[in-house]
N, C-alpha and C positions, 0 to 999 in steps of 0.2 A: 582543199582540192577539187579536181572536176577529176569523180569515177579514184578518188583517192590516189591521185597523181599528185605528187609536191612541186614548190617553188611558183606558184600563184600570188606567194606574198613577196615575192623580191623586189630591190628596190629597182633594179635596171632591166631591161630585156628587149631584145634583139625578133624582130619580126622582117620575112621580106615585103617590101611594101606593097605589093600584089595581094597580099593578103589582108590587106587595113583596109576597113570602111571609114571613109570621113566623116568625122562630126561637125557640123555647122559651130563656128565658137557659141549662138545665142543658146544652143541645144545642150553644151558641153557639160553644167551639174547633173543634165538626167540622162547621160550615156549610160549608164549603169542598166538603165531600163529597157537599153534597144534588145541586146539578148533576148530577155521574156518576151516582148514583143515579134521578137524575130519567131520564137513555136506558133504563135496564134497563125501568121503568115504562113508559114511552111504548113501549118493543117489547112489552113482556107486552100493552099493550094492542090493540095491532094486530094482535098473534099472535090473540087472540081475536076481534076482528072479523072479521077473514079469515076465521073458521072460525062464523061466525056463523049460516051457514042450515043447521046442525045442531047436538045436544049435543055440543064439545068436549070430552073428559076429560080431559087430560093426567096423565101420570104422572113420564113421563118428560124430563130434559132435559139438555142438552152445552153447555157456555160453552167456545168455542174464545178461546186466551188466558188466561194466568194474569198478566196485569199487572194493576195497581190495578184496572183498570175490569173486568176477568173477575172478581177477587176479592171485589169489590162485588155483582154480579150472581148469583156464586156465594149468597151472602150474603143479596140479597133474593129472589132465585128457592125458599127454605128452604120460605117457609108454601104454593108454588104448585105442587109436584112432590113426588112419593112418592122418589125417585133424581134423581142428581144429579151430572153429572161432568163434571170440567176438564180441558181438554188443554191442554198448554203442552209448550215445548222442553227446560225444566230437568231436570236428573238433580239424583241426591238423593247428600250432604243439601240442603236449600233449603230458606227459609225462606217462599217461597210455597207451598210443597207438604204444609211444616207447616199453614199454615193453613185450607187449600183438605180435608183430615182432618181439623181440629179443627173444621168446617162439618159435619163427618160427611159429605162429599162424597168422589167418587172423582178419586184425577189419573190422568191417560191422559198418558202418555208420547208424542210424536208421533216421536220417534224410533225407536219399537218400534213404533208402531200408527199409520198414519194417519188420517185422517177418512174416508172410504169405509168403512175396514175397522172401523170403531166397531161397525156390529152386530152383527158376525159373532161382535168377541171378547166386545162385552160386550151391547150388547141397540142393536134401533131406538130410536133417540129421535121422543120426540113432537117438541118443541123444542129447534129449535139457534141459539143467538146466536153470532153469528161480531164479533167485538172485537179482530180484529187483522189488518185492513188489507192483507191476504196476498190477492191478488185470486183464486188459484184456488180459495180455501175457500167463495167466490159458489156454487160450480158443484159442491166436492168435499160442502157442507153437504145439495144434494139427495138423494145417497147414502147420507148417513146419516141422513134420516128414515124412520118411518114412513110406512105409510100413514095419510093427514090430517094427517100431521104439517106443520109450518109452521119454516122459516126467518128471523132476522130477522139484517138486516148492516146492522153499526155503522162496519166500515172505510171510510175515503177510501180507494184505492189510487189510483197515481199511470197512466198509461198503459202498460198491461199488455200484450204478444201470448202468446196460447200457443192452443195446439188443446185442442178440445174434442167429445164425442161427442155434437151437437145431437142426432141422432135419440133415443138412449139418453134423458138428462135431459127431451123433452119427450115421452117415453113415460112417465116417469116421472111428471110432473106430471096428464099425462092419465088415466091409467089407475090410478094410483095417489092422487090428488086430493091431490097437495103442493103447498105454497104457500112464497114467499118475498115478503119484506116487508121494504123499507129505510124508515130510520126516523133522524132527525137534527133535530135544535132541538125542545125539550118544550115544551109550553104549561105554561100557568099550573096545570091539575089536576094534570100527570105533578109536579112541585114539589111542589105540597102533600103528594101521594101520598108525594115523596122524603123529605118532613119526618117521617111517621108511621113511614116505614122506619127512618131513620136512628135515631129514638128506638126501637125493638123490637132494633137491632143490641145483643151483647152490649160492655161496654166492652174487654174484653180483646181481642176480633177488633179493636178500632177502634184500639186499642195496637198491636198488632203491623201494623197495614197501615199505620199512620203510622207511617213511622221517622225521619224528622225536619221540624220546624217551626223554622226558622229567620228572623232578622232580618235588616232591608235591610243592616245594613254586615256581613254573611254568606251572601248570596244565590247567592252562584257553587257553597256547598253541597247547595245545593238541588238542584243539576242532577248531581250526582256519582251516575257509573253503574260501579256494583257491585255485587256478589252478593247482597249484603242490602240495596242502598236498592228500597225497593217502592214508597210513595206520600211525597213531601215537602211541603212546603207554606213559602211567603213572608210572616212575619206583618210588618204595616205597622205595626202598635200593638196595646197590651194590650187584649183586650175588659173596658172597664168597663160595670158593669149600670148605665143608669140610667132 
């Protein structure tokens, strides 16, 4: 369930129609991707809102994390930014790296380049999207940002104690006009935007991203953890257009 709630595998459910977002029949098989895409949509909206006091024209973006959410975000950001980077821990050959590069983005290996080193190794980032849940990234994000840059935090880590240079971070916010926003639980408009973004994604990308759709009789396979698994889903029943 969601945040420990039960009932999300019910055979039937009801919902007020005004809370439902229509998905075109042609996208029905990929409908389960709308929610994660909506997360990226909301983060981008929050980033622009935080810069509303002046004309913010971002060009570069860094996505932290090359899991399914990170890859969907890279694909979604393509229309917003000229240059996109995605940081991960995997070594080549790896299917997620292939997807990143097929989207025209640059893969950053965190084993070689830590987040604070990204500006020198590549360029300072106008926007950083954190999708790892690795708590230190929340503060390292600030060091990766360009002046006027925005970092969006999506991960939800547990309690985690570590040292940071608070004075340095304070100066980065004040002297370089940087900002951090947190984002969770998309609204209706973000889901609508997500459907539009999903419709624009290449079919080949979706096929590479979703590495398995399993029935209830084989649901364990959806939770397999290996180097080839990226995004999986459990199908409760075949879609039938009505």
